[in-house]
Each structure stands twice: as C-alpha cells, then as structure tokens.
N, C-alpha and C positions, 0 to 999 in steps of 0.2 A: 128207347132203343128196342129193336125187334129181338125176339129170342134168337140165341145163337144156334148153330148146327152142332150135332154131336159127332165127334171124331173118335173112331176106334181103330187102333192098329193091332192086329193079331199075328202072332207067330205060332209055330208048333209048340213053343214053350208056354203060351198063354197070352194074356192081354199085356201088350207092351206100352200102350198109351190109351187113355180114355180121357178126353178133354172136350171143352166147348170151343167153338171157333166161329168167327164172323166171316172168314174167308179161308180157303184151302187151295194150295197149288201142289199138284202131284205129278211125278214123271210118268207120262203115258207112253203108249206105243209110238205115236207120231210126234211127240213133243210134250211140253208141260201143259197140264190141264188145270184151268182155274175154275173154282166153284164158289158160288155164293148161295145164300139162303134161297130156297124154292127152286133149286136146280132141277132140270128134267131128270127123271130116273135114267140111270146109266150103269152099265157093267162094262168094264174094259180091262185090258191087261196093264200091268204096272211094270215099268222098266227100272233098273237100278238107278238111283239118283237121290236128290234132296227133296224131301217132303217139307213143305212150309205151311204154317197156318198162323192166323192172327187171332188172339183172344179179344174179348169185348173190351178189356182194359187197354188195348192197343199194343200189348206185348206181342212180339213176333217170336215164334218157335221154329226150330229146324231140326230135322232128323234124317239120317241117311237110311234109306230103305233098299232092300233087294228086289228082285223080280217077284211078281205075284199078280193079284187081282184087286181091282177097286170097284166098289159098288156104292152108288149114292142114290137114295130114295127117301122121301118124306123127311128131309133135313137131317138124315143120318148118313154119314160117310164111313164106310168100313173098308179097311185095307187088309188083305191077307198077304203076307210077305214072308220070304225065306229068312231075311235078316233085318235087324234094326240096330243102329248104333248112333251115338252122339257124333256130330260132325267134328272134324279136326279144326283147330283154329284157323288153318290156312284156307278152308272152304267157307268160312263165314263171310 
C-alpha cells in the first residue's frame, strides 16, 4: 500500500490532531473537499463542519472543526482552525 498522507489540525492551543490518512474530506468554502495522496497543492478557507479521514487500517475518524484555513502540499494536509471537538453521537 502507498504511504499515507500526514494530517495535522492546529488551533491556537496547539496541535489538536496529528495522524496519517489515506483520504481526507474537509468542509471548504463551496462544499466538502476530498483529498487523496498526491493532491495538487492547494490553500483554501475552511468552513465550520465535519472533518473526516480514513486511516490505512480502514478506520474512519470524524471531528467537528470551526472556520479556518486548509493547506495541502507534498502529501501533508494542515488545517488551522478556531475550534475542534468530538462530534455528538447524533452527527455520526
């Protein structure tokens, strides 16, 4: 299997998430943005919503993020966001 991407979620308090992912779906300005390995370099705004990623094991993770910025380049996806929290059971 190909090497996974690195996912980092940063808030003003520090690193909220640092994980490896085979796919990432994030809430962008005009809708959800899907990213796989070798995605073209991109910087975009991030809207409040659910960040989803899949690990190499197949496990899917979800996190509620606030507004911010997303950058992906060289198989590293970094989100700078105002807030991060676990999703409520109703949003799973």
